[in-house]
ZABA-397190 format. One line per 10 residues: their letters; for each residue z, y, x of N, C-alpha, C, O, CB. Coordinates in steps of 0.02 Angstrom, whole numbers, padded with zeros to 5 digits. Atoms other than C-alpha are relative to their C-alpha. Glycine has a CB too. Example, Ala and Ser with C-alpha at 12.3 -4.5 7.8 and 13.67 -1.06 7.14 Angstrom:
# ZABA-397190
as = 00000/-00059/00045/00390/-00225/00615/00000/00060/00045/00033/00059/00097/00062/00001/-00050; -00003/-00059/-00042/00357/-00053/00684/00037/00055/-00039/00045/00110/-00014/-00071/00023/00020
***
This chain:
# ZABA-397190
maekafvmik = -00013/-00054/-00060/00757/02326/-03170/00083/-00020/00039/00136/-00028/00008/-00001/00093/-00042; -00057/00026/-00042/00889/02278/-03035/00057/00055/00007/00043/00110/00030/-00028/-00021/00074; -00050/-00042/-00004/01061/02360/-03044/00042/-00017/00069/00027/-00064/00106/00040/-00006/-00066; -00037/00013/-00055/01193/02372/-02909/00082/00006/-00022/00107/00047/-00060/-00023/00052/00058; -00076/00001/00015/01383/02327/-02913/00034/00005/00068/00008/-00015/00120/00025/-00071/-00040; -00048/-00002/-00058/01525/02363/-02790/00046/-00057/00006/00077/-00066/-00047/00040/00060/-00003; -00044/00060/-00014/01627/02214/-02736/00049/00011/00069/00027/00034/00122/-00052/-00067/00010; -00050/00005/-00060/01777/02205/-02615/00030/-00063/00003/00057/-00083/-00048/00054/00051/-00002; -00039/00053/-00005/01848/02047/-02546/00071/00025/00031/00076/00053/00085/-00036/-00053/00041; -00064/-00022/-00019/02032/02082/-02534/00025/-00033/00055/00000/-00085/00075/00043/-00005/-00050
pnavkrglig = -00020/00026/-00056/02144/02057/-02385/00028/-00076/-00001/00030/-00113/00048/00044/00044/00023; -00023/00075/-00002/02215/01892/-02442/-00055/-00054/00006/-00049/-00110/00030/00039/-00017/-00066; 00065/00061/-00003/02039/01808/-02459/-00018/00002/00064/-00033/-00049/00093/-00072/00012/-00046; 00028/-00004/-00078/01993/01883/-02285/00047/-00039/00049/00028/-00069/00099/-00004/00081/00028; -00059/00036/-00041/02157/01812/-02216/-00007/-00081/00003/00008/-00120/00049/00077/00019/-00037; -00004/00080/00011/02122/01635/-02297/-00069/-00024/00017/-00083/-00082/00000/00020/-00024/-00081; 00059/00027/-00014/01943/01622/-02232/-00041/-00007/-00053/-00083/-00052/-00052/00007/-00054/00028; 00059/00014/00062/01847/01638/-02395/-00055/00053/-00004/-00090/00057/-00055/00036/00000/-00078; 00052/-00051/00012/01731/01783/-02361/-00073/-00050/-00003/-00112/-00033/-00047/00002/00064/00069; 00061/00033/-00003/01581/01654/-02328/-00012/-00029/-00067/-00067/-00022/-00092/-00002/-00051/00054
eiikryeqkg = 00000/00038/00061/01625/01550/-02493/-00016/00052/-00054/-00061/00043/-00095/00068/-00039/-00013; 00010/-00051/00053/01641/01712/-02597/-00080/00027/00002/-00114/00027/-00049/00056/00064/00013; 00063/-00024/-00003/01475/01783/-02539/-00063/-00042/-00009/-00120/-00023/-00020/-00003/00027/00056; 00055/00050/00027/01382/01621/-02567/00001/-00003/-00066/-00055/-00006/-00091/00006/-00068/00023; 00001/00009/00072/01433/01607/-02746/-00045/00069/-00027/-00079/00067/-00078/00086/-00005/-00032; 00045/-00054/00031/01349/01777/-02769/-00073/-00013/00009/-00114/-00007/-00037/00015/00069/00030; 00060/00010/-00016/01200/01734/-02679/-00036/-00062/-00029/-00096/-00065/-00041/-00001/00001/00064; 00029/00056/00036/01179/01568/-02754/-00015/00008/-00086/-00045/-00033/-00121/00051/-00059/00013; 00015/-00034/00067/01172/01660/-02924/-00060/00030/-00002/-00089/00032/-00056/00046/00050/-00019; 00073/-00035/-00015/01015/01750/-02861/00021/00073/00015/-00022/00117/00020/-00059/-00004/-00069
lkvvamkmik = -00020/-00075/-00017/01106/01908/-02824/-00009/00012/00070/-00004/-00037/00107/00076/00018/-00017; 00006/-00008/-00070/01076/01991/-02656/00049/00062/00028/00061/00112/-00005/-00078/00012/00016; -00036/-00047/-00036/01183/02089/-02532/-00037/00051/00020/-00088/00034/00051/00031/-00024/00051; 00050/-00047/-00011/01108/02261/-02510/00049/00037/00061/00024/00063/00111/-00025/00049/-00075; -00036/-00040/-00059/01258/02335/-02403/00064/-00045/00015/00083/-00082/-00031/00024/00086/-00023; -00065/00034/-00001/01419/02256/-02331/00023/00020/00077/-00014/00032/00125/-00008/-00088/-00017; -00022/-00013/-00067/01546/02291/-02187/00080/-00019/-00021/00105/-00014/-00077/-00020/00085/00033; -00078/00010/-00013/01731/02243/-02138/00022/00053/00019/-00007/00085/00063/00023/-00049/00046; -00028/-00059/-00014/01844/02376/-02137/00083/00000/-00005/00111/-00041/-00040/-00031/00048/-00046; -00069/-00005/00010/02029/02426/-02117/-00007/00058/-00051/-00034/00110/-00032/00046/00013/00069
mkkaqaeely = 00002/-00066/00047/02041/02545/-02274/00041/00054/00017/00099/00040/00034/00019/-00013/-00070; -00045/-00049/-00006/02112/02701/-02251/00040/00023/-00072/00012/00015/-00126/-00039/00057/00031; -00036/-00019/00052/02247/02767/-02372/-00040/00038/-00051/-00045/00024/-00111/00054/00036/00023; 00047/-00042/00053/02136/02894/-02447/-00060/-00031/-00039/-00082/-00011/-00093/-00032/00056/00036; 00060/00034/00035/01994/02780/-02486/00038/-00056/-00052/00010/-00068/-00106/-00057/-00042/00062; -00028/00039/00048/02122/02653/-02569/00031/00047/-00058/00034/00021/-00114/00051/-00046/00033; -00018/-00044/00047/02188/02794/-02668/-00051/00028/-00053/-00046/00039/-00113/00027/00050/00035; 00062/-00023/00036/02022/02852/-02714/-00015/-00056/-00050/-00018/-00047/-00110/-00065/00015/00050; 00028/00072/00037/01969/02664/-02771/00038/-00002/-00056/00011/-00003/-00112/00010/-00074/00042; -00038/00022/00063/02120/02638/-02881/00036/00067/-00031/00093/00063/-00054/00061/-00062/00020
kvhqgkdfyq = -00030/-00056/00036/02152/02818/-02948/00004/00000/-00067/00039/00042/-00094/-00029/00054/00012; -00004/00011/00069/02122/02757/-03123/00072/-00038/-00020/00094/-00038/-00077/-00064/-00044/-00022; -00071/00034/00013/02295/02657/-03105/00051/00043/00024/00110/00026/00022/00010/-00070/00035; -00067/-00040/-00024/02390/02804/-03031/00056/00014/-00051/00040/00021/-00111/-00021/00072/00027; -00054/-00009/00044/02560/02831/-03108/00016/-00065/-00042/00055/-00060/-00089/-00016/00057/-00044; -00018/00065/00039/02568/02642/-03174/00044/-00034/00053/00039/-00021/00113/-00068/-00049/-00025; -00055/00024/-00040/02707/02542/-03105/-00023/-00053/00059/00015/-00070/00105/00051/-00034/-00049; 00029/00042/-00044/02591/02426/-03009/-00037/00035/00063/-00051/00005/00115/-00044/-00041/-00039; 00047/-00039/-00047/02493/02569/-02914/00033/-00006/00067/00000/-00040/00105/-00012/00080/-00022; -00019/-00001/-00066/02596/02585/-02756/00004/-00069/00027/-00012/-00077/00086/00063/00035/00008
pliefilsgp = 00011/00073/-00038/02609/02393/-02727/-00063/-00028/00008/-00077/-00067/00053/00033/-00054/-00033; 00077/00000/-00004/02431/02386/-02759/-00038/00027/00074/-00070/-00003/00117/-00024/00050/-00063; 00024/-00025/-00067/02390/02509/-02627/00027/-00030/00062/-00009/-00042/00110/00013/00068/00005; -00028/00037/-00061/02510/02431/-02505/-00042/-00064/00019/-00068/-00075/00073/00077/-00023/-00015; 00040/00070/-00013/02426/02259/-02524/-00067/00018/00024/-00086/-00007/00077/-00009/-00049/-00068; 00072/-00019/-00025/02256/02327/-02500/-00006/00023/00065/-00053/00006/00101/-00030/00053/-00039; -00006/-00035/-00066/02302/02422/-02349/00030/-00053/00054/00035/-00033/00112/00050/00067/-00007; -00037/00040/-00047/02390/02254/-02265/-00043/-00037/00031/-00019/-00086/00060/00050/-00041/-00026; 00040/00037/-00033/02240/02190/-02197/-00071/00017/-00007/-00086/00051/-00056/00013/-00060/-00015; 00066/-00015/00013/02051/02202/-02173/-00030/-00019/-00067/-00007/-00067/-00099/-00037/-00028/00050
vvvmiiegpr = 00034/00023/00061/01939/02196/-02322/-00076/00003/00000/-00100/00056/00022/00023/00039/-00057; 00073/-00002/00006/01755/02161/-02346/-00033/00042/-00057/-00022/00020/-00113/-00023/-00069/-00008; 00024/-00038/00054/01664/02291/-02455/-00077/-00010/-00001/-00109/-00023/00050/00020/00075/00007; 00072/00029/00009/01490/02257/-02522/-00030/00040/-00060/00004/00065/-00105/00001/-00086/-00017; 00043/-00013/00049/01352/02314/-02627/-00053/-00053/-00027/-00103/-00065/00005/-00031/00053/00023; 00047/00057/00027/01262/02178/-02730/-00045/00027/-00052/-00027/00066/-00096/00041/-00061/-00031; 00046/-00022/00047/01107/02203/-02819/-00029/-00062/-00041/-00030/-00118/-00016/-00055/00040/00035; 00030/00057/00030/01021/02099/-02957/-00007/00027/-00077/00025/00076/-00096/00048/-00072/00011; -00007/-00008/00062/00975/02099/-03138/00075/-00012/-00046/00110/-00061/-00032/-00049/-00040/-00017; -00063/00003/00024/01130/02121/-03249/00057/-00023/00053/00091/-00074/00048/-00003/-00043/-00057
vieavrsing = -00044/00028/-00051/01234/02117/-03096/00075/00009/-00012/00118/-00024/00016/-00016/00029/00065; -00077/-00018/00016/01397/02193/-03168/00017/-00063/-00046/00070/-00092/-00033/00012/00083/-00045; -00026/00056/00032/01399/02048/-03298/00004/-00069/00041/00048/-00112/00036/-00040/-00010/-00058; -00004/00063/-00044/01350/01916/-03169/00056/-00005/00056/00079/-00057/00078/-00067/-00006/00035; -00057/00010/-00047/01480/01967/-03046/00061/-00008/-00032/00102/-00046/-00005/00007/00053/00045; -00063/00015/00035/01621/01978/-03175/00007/-00077/-00026/00060/-00107/-00029/00006/00049/-00062; -00003/00072/00015/01575/01805/-03232/00005/-00050/00064/00029/-00107/00056/-00064/-00016/-00040; 00000/00045/-00055/01559/01730/-03056/00082/00010/00026/00118/-00035/00046/-00064/00021/00059; -00067/-00013/-00014/01724/01821/-03022/00064/-00039/-00040/00112/-00064/-00011/00004/00071/-00011; -00036/00031/00045/01814/01753/-03172/00056/00061/-00025/00057/00116/00002/00030/-00070/00035
etdplkaqag = -00049/-00047/00018/01965/01842/-03270/00040/00025/00051/00051/-00007/00102/00040/-00026/-00045; -00044/-00038/-00056/02074/01971/-03175/00063/-00052/00013/00077/-00073/00070/00032/00084/-00029; -00051/00050/-00013/02220/01853/-03203/-00011/-00074/00011/-00020/-00110/-00038/00039/00003/-00048; 00018/00059/-00022/02190/01696/-03109/00017/-00054/-00045/-00024/-00097/-00059/00024/-00010/00060; -00025/00061/00045/02295/01581/-03222/-00042/00001/-00061/-00041/-00051/-00095/00081/00003/-00021; 00046/-00010/00064/02169/01645/-03368/-00074/-00012/00017/-00113/-00031/-00027/00006/00077/-00029; 00059/00005/-00031/02016/01639/-03258/-00036/-00071/-00008/-00006/-00124/00006/00012/00018/00068; 00040/00072/00004/01874/01498/-03292/00015/-00042/00059/00023/-00016/00114/-00082/00009/-00002; 00011/00044/-00050/01881/01344/-03193/-00062/00010/00035/-00114/00015/00003/00004/-00063/-00024; 00063/-00003/-00033/01756/01361/-03058/-00024/00065/00020/-00074/00073/00054/-00048/-00029/-00039
sirgefgisv = 00014/-00072/-00017/01761/01553/-03048/00043/00014/00064/00093/-00020/00076/00020/00053/-00064; -00035/-00033/-00062/01819/01644/-02885/00072/00006/-00009/00111/-00016/00033/-00026/00070/00015; -00076/-00022/00018/01985/01700/-02963/00030/-00065/-00032/00091/-00074/-00023/00005/00068/-00059; -00031/00062/00028/02015/01535/-03052/00009/-00059/00043/00046/-00105/00028/-00039/-00021/-00054; -00003/00045/-00044/01984/01434/-02897/00054/00018/00052/00097/-00022/00071/-00064/-00008/00027; -00038/-00018/-00054/02069/01539/-02768/00057/00054/-00006/00094/00072/00040/-00043/00019/00045; -00044/-00061/00011/02170/01674/-02845/00081/-00018/-00003/00098/-00075/-00016/-00023/00037/-00070; -00071/00017/00008/02363/01683/-02845/00033/00035/-00043/00074/00005/-00078/00034/00003/00055; -00031/-00053/00054/02420/01837/-02950/-00049/00045/-00012/-00104/00041/00015/00064/00040/00022; 00047/-00040/00033/02342/01973/-03039/-00013/00058/00051/-00065/00090/00048/00025/00024/-00071
rknivhasds = 00008/-00049/-00048/02366/02092/-02897/-00039/-00030/00058/-00082/00004/00085/00067/00028/00022; 00027/00035/-00057/02311/01966/-02762/-00055/-00041/-00032/-00058/-00101/-00019/00055/-00045/00040; 00052/00042/00033/02164/01908/-02864/-00071/-00012/00044/-00124/-00026/00016/-00018/00036/-00070; 00060/00024/-00042/02038/01877/-02714/-00042/00064/-00002/-00049/00092/00053/-00043/-00069/-00031; 00061/-00036/-00011/01907/02004/-02758/00012/00063/-00052/00050/00055/-00099/-00070/-00049/-00016; -00002/-00049/00046/01886/02179/-02845/-00082/00009/-00014/-00126/00004/00029/00042/00068/00029; 00067/-00026/00017/01730/02225/-02935/-00010/00060/-00047/00036/00077/-00084/-00037/-00053/-00028; 00007/-00063/00050/01663/02375/-03030/-00012/-00026/-00069/-00034/-00082/-00076/-00063/00051/00020; 00003/00022/00074/01660/02360/-03217/-00054/00036/-00041/-00065/00024/-00101/00070/00015/-00035; 00062/-00032/00028/01512/02471/-03250/-00050/00034/00054/-00034/00041/00113/00022/00055/-00052
iqsaeqewki = 00052/-00027/-00050/01357/02550/-03169/00029/00058/00022/00015/00077/00079/-00073/00015/-00028; -00019/-00072/-00022/01446/02716/-03162/00053/-00012/00055/00058/00017/00109/00033/00050/-00064; -00076/00009/-00039/01615/02646/-03092/-00034/-00024/00071/-00013/-00002/00125/00065/-00070/-00041; 00024/00025/-00066/01500/02550/-02960/-00023/00055/00055/-00009/00053/00115/-00059/-00047/-00015; 00022/-00046/-00041/01418/02699/-02897/00056/00041/00035/00058/00047/00096/-00042/00041/-00036; -00060/-00038/-00012/01583/02806/-02893/00033/-00043/00061/00045/-00016/00115/00048/00007/-00070; -00033/00038/-00056/01664/02662/-02789/-00032/-00010/00064/-00003/-00003/00118/00014/-00063/-00021; 00027/00017/-00065/01536/02619/-02666/-00012/00072/00039/-00017/00075/00101/-00072/-00045/-00010; 00003/-00067/-00040/01519/02803/-02622/00057/00007/00041/00051/00041/00093/-00004/00063/-00044; -00053/-00011/-00042/01692/02791/-02555/-00008/-00031/00065/00027/-00009/00111/00059/-00021/-00029
ffeeneifey = 00004/00032/-00051/01635/02676/-02426/-00059/-00010/00044/-00058/-00032/00101/00019/-00046/-00017; 00063/00000/-00030/01449/02689/-02398/-00043/00064/-00002/-00043/00102/-00051/-00036/-00051/-00029; 00047/-00059/00006/01323/02822/-02350/-00063/-00025/-00024/-00073/-00085/-00022/-00011/00038/00068; 00068/00034/00024/01146/02803/-02422/-00038/-00041/00047/-00072/-00088/00028/-00048/00051/-00021; 00044/00026/-00060/01069/02753/-02257/00036/-00071/00018/00012/-00103/00064/00000/00058/00071; -00031/00057/-00012/01187/02601/-02259/-00014/-00060/-00046/00003/-00118/-00036/00064/00014/00001; 00021/00054/00051/01110/02517/-02416/-00072/-00010/00018/-00108/00034/00041/00010/00022/-00081; 00069/00025/-00021/00951/02420/-02390/-00037/-00025/-00066/-00008/-00049/-00115/00008/-00064/00057; 00049/00023/00045/00802/02381/-02496/-00035/-00062/00034/-00054/-00055/00092/-00051/00059/-00019; 00043/00047/-00044/00713/02204/-02455/-00011/-00043/-00073/00017/-00029/-00127/00044/-00045/00079
lcgfenel = 00021/00032/00045/00638/02078/-02561/00039/-00071/00011/00049/-00084/00070/-00074/00002/00000; -00031/00053/-00012/00732/01908/-02585/-00036/-00059/-00044/-00082/-00046/-00082/00073/00012/-00012; 00041/00048/00039/00683/01734/-02660/00007/00006/-00076/-00042/-00012/-00108/00018/-00069/00019; 00003/00009/00061/00741/01753/-02830/-00041/00064/-00040/-00053/00061/-00100/00070/-00013/-00019; 00049/-00058/00032/00636/01919/-02871/-00066/-00030/00001/-00107/00011/-00020/-00002/00073/00044; 00064/00030/00014/00480/01803/-02869/00006/-00032/-00056/-00047/-00044/-00085/-00024/-00041/00048; -00020/00030/00061/00563/01719/-03015/00003/00034/-00065/00005/00004/-00118/00056/-00022/00009; -00015/-00044/00053/00580/01878/-03125/-00067/00027/-00023/-00070/00067/-00070/00051/00056/00020
***
Protein backbone atom coordinates (compact mmCIF):
# COMPACT_ATOMS: atom_id res chain seq x y z
CA UNK A 1 0.00 0.00 0.00
CA UNK A 2 1.30 3.44 -0.92
CA UNK A 3 1.98 5.87 1.89
CA UNK A 4 2.35 9.65 1.75
CA UNK A 5 5.15 11.87 3.10
CA UNK A 6 5.39 15.63 3.44
CA UNK A 7 8.57 17.19 2.03
CA UNK A 8 9.66 20.81 1.96
CA UNK A 9 12.53 22.19 -0.08
CA UNK A 10 13.98 24.92 2.13
CA UNK A 11 14.77 28.53 1.06
CA UNK A 12 18.51 27.96 0.63
CA UNK A 13 17.91 25.09 -1.80
CA UNK A 14 15.40 27.19 -3.77
CA UNK A 15 17.89 30.08 -3.94
CA UNK A 16 20.62 27.69 -5.11
CA UNK A 17 18.49 26.30 -7.95
CA UNK A 18 18.24 22.77 -6.55
CA UNK A 19 14.47 22.21 -6.88
CA UNK A 20 14.68 20.06 -10.01
CA UNK A 21 17.63 18.01 -8.74
CA UNK A 22 15.87 17.26 -5.46
CA UNK A 23 12.58 16.24 -7.09
CA UNK A 24 14.48 14.12 -9.62
CA UNK A 25 16.02 12.06 -6.82
CA UNK A 26 12.63 11.16 -5.36
CA UNK A 27 11.19 10.33 -8.77
CA UNK A 28 14.21 8.23 -9.77
CA UNK A 29 13.62 6.14 -6.65
CA UNK A 30 10.12 5.40 -7.96
CA UNK A 31 8.24 7.80 -5.71
CA UNK A 32 5.64 10.16 -7.15
CA UNK A 33 4.74 13.75 -6.36
CA UNK A 34 0.98 13.93 -5.75
CA UNK A 35 0.87 17.59 -4.63
CA UNK A 36 3.34 20.45 -4.98
CA UNK A 37 3.52 24.24 -4.83
CA UNK A 38 6.01 27.03 -4.27
CA UNK A 39 4.96 29.38 -1.49
CA UNK A 40 6.19 32.17 0.71
CA UNK A 41 5.36 30.57 4.03
CA UNK A 42 3.30 32.55 6.53
CA UNK A 43 4.64 32.89 10.06
CA UNK A 44 1.66 30.96 11.46
CA UNK A 45 2.41 28.06 9.08
CA UNK A 46 6.08 27.99 10.08
CA UNK A 47 5.18 28.02 13.77
CA UNK A 48 2.68 25.19 13.27
CA UNK A 49 5.17 23.12 11.25
CA UNK A 50 7.92 23.49 13.85
CA UNK A 51 5.79 23.59 17.02
CA UNK A 52 7.56 20.47 18.34
CA UNK A 53 10.71 22.62 18.65
CA UNK A 54 9.05 25.54 20.42
CA UNK A 55 11.08 26.63 23.45
CA UNK A 56 14.36 25.22 22.10
CA UNK A 57 17.26 27.60 21.48
CA UNK A 58 17.21 27.02 17.71
CA UNK A 59 13.44 27.54 17.31
CA UNK A 60 13.41 31.29 16.54
CA UNK A 61 16.40 31.19 14.14
CA UNK A 62 14.75 28.23 12.37
CA UNK A 63 11.50 30.16 11.93
CA UNK A 64 13.42 33.19 10.62
CA UNK A 65 15.33 31.01 8.15
CA UNK A 66 12.20 29.27 6.83
CA UNK A 67 10.54 32.66 6.32
CA UNK A 68 13.60 34.09 4.51
CA UNK A 69 12.48 33.08 1.03
CA UNK A 70 10.18 30.85 -0.98
CA UNK A 71 9.93 27.13 -0.25
CA UNK A 72 8.51 24.22 -2.24
CA UNK A 73 6.06 22.03 -0.33
CA UNK A 74 5.17 18.58 -1.63
CA UNK A 75 3.36 15.40 -0.82
CA UNK A 76 5.26 12.38 -2.09
CA UNK A 77 3.68 8.94 -2.36
CA UNK A 78 5.06 5.44 -2.61
CA UNK A 79 5.67 2.21 -0.76
CA UNK A 80 7.60 2.76 2.50
CA UNK A 81 7.82 6.42 1.48
CA UNK A 82 8.88 7.74 4.90
CA UNK A 83 11.89 5.40 4.97
CA UNK A 84 12.69 6.04 1.31
CA UNK A 85 12.58 9.84 1.64
CA UNK A 86 14.68 9.79 4.81
CA UNK A 87 17.28 7.63 3.05
CA UNK A 88 17.36 9.89 -0.02
CA UNK A 89 17.62 12.99 2.18
CA UNK A 90 20.39 11.64 4.44
CA UNK A 91 21.12 12.46 8.08
CA UNK A 92 19.86 15.77 9.50
CA UNK A 93 23.45 16.95 10.00
CA UNK A 94 24.94 17.28 6.49
CA UNK A 95 28.43 16.52 7.84
CA UNK A 96 27.15 13.11 9.00
CA UNK A 97 24.91 12.48 5.98
CA UNK A 98 25.73 9.69 3.58
CA UNK A 99 27.67 10.56 0.44
CA UNK A 100 25.26 10.98 -2.45
CA UNK A 101 22.29 11.89 -0.25
CA UNK A 102 20.63 15.28 -0.75
CA UNK A 103 21.94 16.67 2.54
CA UNK A 104 25.33 14.99 2.15
CA UNK A 105 25.82 16.51 -1.26
CA UNK A 106 24.20 19.94 -0.85
CA UNK A 107 23.74 20.63 2.89
CA UNK A 108 25.58 23.37 4.75
CA UNK A 109 24.44 23.11 8.37
CA UNK A 110 21.84 21.35 10.49
CA UNK A 111 19.42 24.28 10.21
CA UNK A 112 20.14 24.94 6.53
CA UNK A 113 20.09 21.28 5.53
CA UNK A 114 18.21 21.73 2.24
CA UNK A 115 15.03 19.72 2.94
CA UNK A 116 12.50 18.97 5.65
CA UNK A 117 10.61 15.67 5.62
CA UNK A 118 8.08 14.08 7.91
CA UNK A 119 9.37 11.38 10.26
CA UNK A 120 6.19 9.28 10.41
CA UNK A 121 2.90 8.72 8.59
CA UNK A 122 1.11 10.56 11.41
CA UNK A 123 3.36 13.64 11.30
CA UNK A 124 3.20 13.64 7.48
CA UNK A 125 -0.57 14.07 7.53
CA UNK A 126 -0.40 16.77 10.21
CA UNK A 127 2.27 18.64 8.25
CA UNK A 128 0.72 18.51 4.79
CA UNK A 129 -2.63 19.71 6.16
CA UNK A 130 -0.87 22.99 7.05
CA UNK A 131 -0.28 23.64 3.35
CA UNK A 132 -2.70 21.58 1.23
CA UNK A 133 -6.45 21.11 0.85
CA UNK A 134 -7.69 17.62 -0.04
CA UNK A 135 -8.61 18.75 -3.59
CA UNK A 136 -4.93 19.68 -4.20
CA UNK A 137 -3.75 16.07 -3.75
CA UNK A 138 -3.88 14.04 -6.96
CA UNK A 139 -4.26 10.34 -7.67
CA UNK A 140 -2.64 8.93 -10.81
CA UNK A 141 -0.69 5.89 -11.95
CA UNK A 142 2.99 6.16 -12.76
CA UNK A 143 5.59 3.78 -14.17
CA UNK A 144 6.83 2.15 -10.96
CA UNK A 145 3.34 1.03 -9.96
CA UNK A 146 3.40 -1.57 -12.73
CA UNK A 147 6.49 -3.09 -11.04
CA UNK A 148 4.80 -3.70 -7.68
